[in-house]
C-alpha positions in Angstrom: -121.9 4.7 67.2 -123.7 2.5 65.0 -125.9 -0.4 66.8 -125.6 -3.7 64.7 -127.6 -6.8 65.6 -126.4 -10.4 65.9 -127.8 -13.5 66.4 -127.1 -16.9 67.3 -127.2 -20.1 69.2 -126.7 -20.4 72.8 -124.3 -22.6 72.6 -120.1 -22.8 73.0 -119.2 -22.3 69.7 -120.2 -18.8 70.0 -118.3 -17.7 73.5 -115.6 -15.6 71.0 -118.3 -13.2 70.3 -119.3 -12.6 73.6 -115.6 -12.4 74.9 -114.8 -9.6 72.2 -118.2 -7.9 73.4 -117.3 -8.0 77.0 -113.8 -7.1 76.1 -115.3 -3.9 74.4 -113.4 -5.0 71.2 -116.1 -3.8 69.0 -117.0 -0.6 70.9 -113.1 0.6 70.1 -114.2 0.4 66.7 -117.3 2.9 67.3 -119.5 -0.3 67.0 -122.2 -1.3 69.9 -122.5 -5.2 68.9 -125.8 -5.8 70.1 -126.0 -10.4 70.3 -129.2 -11.8 70.6 -129.3 -15.9 71.8 -132.0 -17.6 69.6 -132.4 -21.4 71.0 -135.0 -22.0 68.4 -132.1 -22.3 65.7 -131.3 -21.6 62.3 -135.2 -21.9 61.4 -136.0 -18.7 63.6 -132.6 -17.1 62.5 -133.2 -17.2 58.6 -136.5 -15.5 59.2 -135.1 -12.6 61.5 -132.6 -11.9 58.5 -135.6 -12.1 56.0 -137.4 -9.7 57.9 -134.8 -7.8 58.7 -134.8 -8.0 62.2 -131.1 -8.7 62.6 -128.4 -7.8 60.8 -125.9 -10.4 60.9 -126.2 -14.0 62.0 -123.9 -16.9 63.1 -125.6 -19.6 61.4 -126.1 -22.8 60.0 -124.2 -23.6 56.4 -126.7 -25.6 54.9 -130.0 -23.9 56.5 -129.1 -20.4 55.0 -128.2 -21.4 51.6 -131.7 -23.2 51.3 -133.2 -19.8 53.1 -131.3 -18.0 50.3 -132.9 -19.7 47.4 -135.6 -19.7 48.6 -135.6 -15.4 48.4 -134.0 -14.7 52.0 -132.2 -11.4 51.3 -129.0 -12.5 53.2 -125.4 -13.5 51.8 -122.7 -15.8 53.7 -119.8 -13.3 54.3 -117.7 -16.0 55.6 -117.1 -19.4 57.1 -117.2 -19.5 61.1 -116.6 -22.6 62.3 -114.2 -24.8 59.5 -115.3 -28.1 60.9 -118.1 -29.9 60.9 -120.9 -30.2 63.4 -121.8 -33.3 65.1 -125.1 -34.3 65.1 -126.2 -36.1 68.3 -129.4 -39.0 67.0 -131.0 -39.3 70.5 -134.2 -40.8 71.6 -135.8 -41.0 75.0 -134.2 -43.0 77.5 -137.4 -45.1 78.1 -137.4 -45.5 74.3 -138.3 -49.2 72.6 -135.3 -48.3 69.7 -131.9 -48.8 71.0 -130.3 -48.5 67.2 -130.3 -45.9 64.3 -132.0 -48.5 61.6 -134.9 -48.7 63.6 -135.8 -45.3 63.5 -136.8 -45.7 59.7 -140.7 -44.7 59.6 -140.6 -42.9 62.9 -141.2 -39.4 63.5 -138.4 -36.7 64.3 -138.5 -33.3 66.3 -137.5 -30.6 64.7 -136.9 -27.4 66.1 -138.9 -25.5 62.9 -139.2 -26.9 59.5 -135.8 -25.5 57.3 -133.9 -25.5 60.7 -130.4 -27.9 60.9 -132.7 -30.4 63.0 -134.7 -30.9 59.7 -132.4 -30.7 57.4 -130.1 -33.0 58.6 -133.0 -35.6 59.4 -133.3 -35.3 55.5 -129.6 -35.8 54.8 -129.0 -38.6 57.7 -132.0 -40.3 56.1 -130.3 -40.1 52.7 -127.2 -41.7 54.3 -128.9 -44.7 55.9 -130.9 -45.4 52.6 -134.2 -44.2 53.6 -136.9 -43.3 51.4 -136.9 -39.4 52.1 -140.3 -38.9 51.1 -141.6 -40.7 54.0 -140.2 -38.9 56.6 -142.6 -37.5 59.5 -141.9 -34.3 61.4 -143.1 -32.7 64.8 -142.2 -29.2 65.5 -141.0 -28.9 69.2 -139.4 -25.0 68.7 -136.0 -26.0 71.2 -134.3 -28.3 73.2 -136.6 -28.2 76.1 -139.4 -29.0 74.0 -137.5 -32.0 72.6 -137.0 -33.1 76.0 -141.0 -32.7 76.3 -142.0 -34.7 72.4 -139.3 -37.2 73.3 -140.4 -38.0 76.7 -143.9 -37.7 75.8 -143.9 -39.9 72.7 -145.1 -37.3 70.4 -141.6 -37.5 68.4 -139.6 -40.8 68.9 -136.0 -39.2 67.6 -133.6 -35.7 67.7 -131.2 -34.7 66.0 -129.3 -31.8 67.7 -125.4 -31.2 68.7 -123.7 -33.5 70.1 -122.1 -32.0 73.0 -124.7 -29.6 73.8 -127.0 -32.4 74.8 -124.4 -34.7 76.6 -125.4 -33.3 79.6 -129.1 -35.0 78.9 -127.4 -38.4 77.9 -125.6 -38.2 81.0 -128.6 -37.6 83.4 -130.8 -40.2 81.6 -133.3 -37.9 80.3 -131.6 -39.1 75.9 -130.1 -42.1 75.0 -127.9 -41.6 72.2 -127.9 -44.3 69.1 -124.8 -42.7 67.2 -124.0 -39.5 65.9 -123.9 -37.9 62.3 -121.4 -35.3 60.7 -122.0 -33.0 58.5 -120.5 -33.6 55.4 -119.2 -29.7 55.1 -118.4 -27.0 57.6 -120.8 -26.0 60.2 -121.5 -22.3 61.0 -121.4 -19.1 59.0 -121.5 -15.2 59.1 -124.3 -14.1 57.2 -125.8 -10.9 57.2 -128.9 -9.4 55.4 -127.6 -8.1 52.1 -129.0 -4.1 52.6 -127.6 -4.0 56.0 -124.1 -5.5 54.2 -124.2 -3.0 51.3 -124.9 0.1 53.2 -122.3 -1.0 56.3 -119.3 -2.5 54.4 -116.3 -0.4 56.3 -118.2 -1.9 59.8 -118.5 -5.1 58.3 -115.2 -5.2 57.8 -114.1 -4.0 61.3 -116.6 -6.3 62.7 -114.9 -9.6 60.9 -111.4 -8.4 61.6 -112.3 -8.2 65.5 -114.0 -11.6 65.7 -111.7 -13.4 63.5 -108.6 -11.9 65.9 -110.5 -13.7 68.5 -111.1 -17.0 67.0 -107.8 -17.3 65.6 -106.3 -17.1 69.9 -109.2 -19.1 71.2 -108.0 -22.3 71.8 -104.9 -20.6 73.2 -106.6 -18.5 75.7 -104.9 -19.7 79.3 -107.7 -22.2 80.9 -109.9 -21.6 78.0 -111.6 -25.1 78.7 -112.2 -24.5 82.5 -114.2 -21.4 81.3 -116.5 -23.4 78.6 -116.8 -26.0 81.1 -118.1 -23.8 83.6 -120.3 -21.3 81.3 -121.7 -23.7 79.4 -122.2 -26.6 82.0 -120.5 -29.3 80.5 -118.0 -32.1 81.8 -114.5 -30.4 81.7 -113.5 -34.2 79.7 -116.4 -33.2 77.0 -115.0 -29.9 76.6 -111.6 -30.4 75.9 -113.1 -33.2 73.3 -114.6 -30.7 71.4 -112.2 -28.7 71.5 -109.5 -31.2 69.5 -112.4 -31.8 66.7 -113.4 -27.8 66.5 -111.7 -25.3 64.5 -112.7 -21.7 63.9 -112.3 -20.0 60.0 -111.6 -16.9 58.8 -111.8 -17.6 55.2 -114.9 -17.3 52.7 -116.5 -20.6 52.4 -115.2 -22.0 49.2 -117.3 -22.2 46.0 -116.8 -26.3 45.7 -118.3 -26.2 49.4 -121.2 -24.2 48.5 -121.9 -26.4 45.2 -121.5 -29.5 47.5 -124.4 -28.2 49.6 -126.6 -27.3 46.9 -126.4 -30.5 45.0 -127.0 -32.7 48.6 -130.3 -30.2 49.2 -131.1 -30.5 45.2 -131.2 -34.5 45.4 -133.1 -34.5 48.4 -135.6 -32.3 46.4 -135.2 -29.4 49.3 -134.4 -27.0 46.8 -135.4 -27.2 42.6 -132.4 -25.7 41.2 -128.3 -24.7 41.7 -127.4 -20.9 41.9 -124.0 -19.7 41.3 -121.8 -19.4 44.3 -121.5 -15.6 43.5 -125.1 -15.3 44.4 -125.0 -17.2 47.6 -121.3 -15.5 49.0 -120.9 -11.8 49.5 
């Protein structure tokens, strides 16, 4: 029995992994898959991959590509979520800001540098026509840190997944000014290269299992109610999220890798472009 470490955010996207683990699907293949939730998000997960603290991660596409540029010995195994992530743009419910345009030259809360909340703030600002060289950030670590940061005026706005933050909007903690979808598929499965090269057959088994689960996930009876109860979200919100979300069982396309790099390079977040084969496994 081989123990393999995998990490991801504690969000509804990753329920297929938990179901597969709970039902013993990996154990049947001789794999003890140990899942750890990382609420701090992609920035921390990149470091854990780089330091060998985990073997695999379910991670934001743009975040891991930027990290690979910075020398992270990691490659992308395949897409996990094939649709964009809906980034809600939030301020405190008592904030003076009521329109996205008013957020120019204010301070964005980010979980950490290199995180999705950090990179998407750049990409969103670029779309708005703001000067991205003048963006200001406050590191808040996680969602609870964002609540404190926005409520106490340490930061002005915060970008995080729409449905994860919706309970905070519904309970009048956050005010959402709008949404910003990623311009590409949002989550990929990535692995430390040393692990991947050493355990090729096990990696194949892991992908076979999770791809079976994700391909059948939406057809599970009452899966909307299961998600609603587990993640404490309204049933109608989960149903809408399921409608706009699809899982993938395919490798990330070369064209998408190039597109992500072009966006990061335009923002001076990377200095050059790598060939897709240097990023994809």
